[in-house]
Structure formats: structure tokens, C-alpha cells
C-alpha positions in Angstrom: 8.7 9.6 -4.6 6.3 12.3 -5.6 5.8 15.5 -3.4 2.2 15.2 -2.0 0.5 16.8 1.0 -0.4 13.7 3.2 -3.4 13.3 5.4 -5.4 15.2 2.8 -9.2 15.0 3.5 -11.1 14.3 0.4 -14.8 14.5 -0.2 -15.8 11.3 1.4 -14.1 12.3 4.7 -11.3 9.7 4.5 -7.9 11.0 5.4 -5.7 9.8 2.5 -2.1 9.1 3.4 -1.0 7.2 0.2 1.2 9.5 -1.7 0.0 8.0 -5.1 -3.6 8.9 -4.6 -4.6 11.6 -6.9 -8.5 12.0 -6.7 -11.8 10.2 -6.6 -15.2 10.2 -8.0 -18.4 8.4 -6.8 -17.3 4.9 -7.6 -13.5 5.4 -8.6 -10.2 6.2 -7.0 -7.6 7.6 -9.2 -3.9 6.9 -8.4 -0.5 7.7 -9.9 0.2 5.3 -12.8 3.3 3.2 -13.3 4.5 5.2 -16.3 5.1 8.9 -16.4 2.0 11.1 -16.6 -0.5 8.2 -16.3 -3.2 7.4 -13.9 -4.6 4.1 -12.7 -8.4 4.0 -11.9 -9.8 1.5 -9.5 -13.6 1.1 -9.8 -15.9 -0.1 -7.0 -19.6 -1.5 -7.0 -20.7 1.1 -4.5 -19.6 4.2 -2.7 -19.7 2.2 0.6 -17.2 -0.3 -0.8 -14.9 2.4 -2.2 -15.0 4.1 1.4 -14.1 0.8 3.0 -11.2 0.3 0.6 -9.9 3.9 1.2 -10.2 3.5 4.9 -8.3 0.2 5.0 -5.7 0.9 2.2 -5.3 4.6 1.2 -5.7 6.0 4.8 -3.1 3.7 6.3 0.6 4.0 6.5 1.1 0.5 5.5 -0.5 1.3 1.9 2.3 -0.4 0.0 1.7 -3.7 1.7 -2.2 -3.4 1.5 -2.2 -2.2 -2.1 -0.4 -4.1 -4.9 -0.3 -1.1 -7.1 1.2 1.2 -4.5 3.8 -1.7 -3.8 4.8 -1.7 -7.4 5.3 2.1 -7.5 7.3 1.9 -4.5 9.6 -0.6 -6.1 9.8 1.5 -9.2 10.9 4.6 -7.1 13.4 2.5 -5.2 14.8 1.1 -8.4 15.2 4.4 -9.9 17.0 5.7 -6.7 19.3 2.8 -6.7 20.3 3.5 -10.4 21.7 7.0 -9.5 
């Protein structure tokens, strides 16, 4: 799992807990990609929809259950740990 400061407050004022969050812009959230040195971008129709998503998904400890992408990354890291 990547080392990341949790509960980081971003410019929308949402406390982000998900360790795969990288950054955001007005209508987009950027997350760690499934392959090394890649990013995944999720686009929204409005800033309000993005904020709602971030509150319900990125700002919750159950992020891997609420976001398919985060759940997939969790499985990838778990698989890599089990290979060691």
C-alpha cells in the first residue's frame, strides 16, 4: 500500500481518507492507477456531484467497498503481498 497522509484536506474542503487519492480539479478526481506510475481520472458533470462523491466515497473508511477502483487496487496490493 502506498504511503500517504490520510485525512488530507483538499481545496473543496473534503477530508480525504482514501490512500489512492492523488489530487482533484474542478470536475475531476485523480487516483492511483492499477499499473505502476499511472493515474485514473473520474469526471463529474458538476462540482457539486464531485463533492458528493468525495464525501460518500473518498472521505469514508469504507472507500474500498464504495469505490470499485479502490477495491481493485486493494486486491492488487493484497495479491502482491501474498506473492512474497
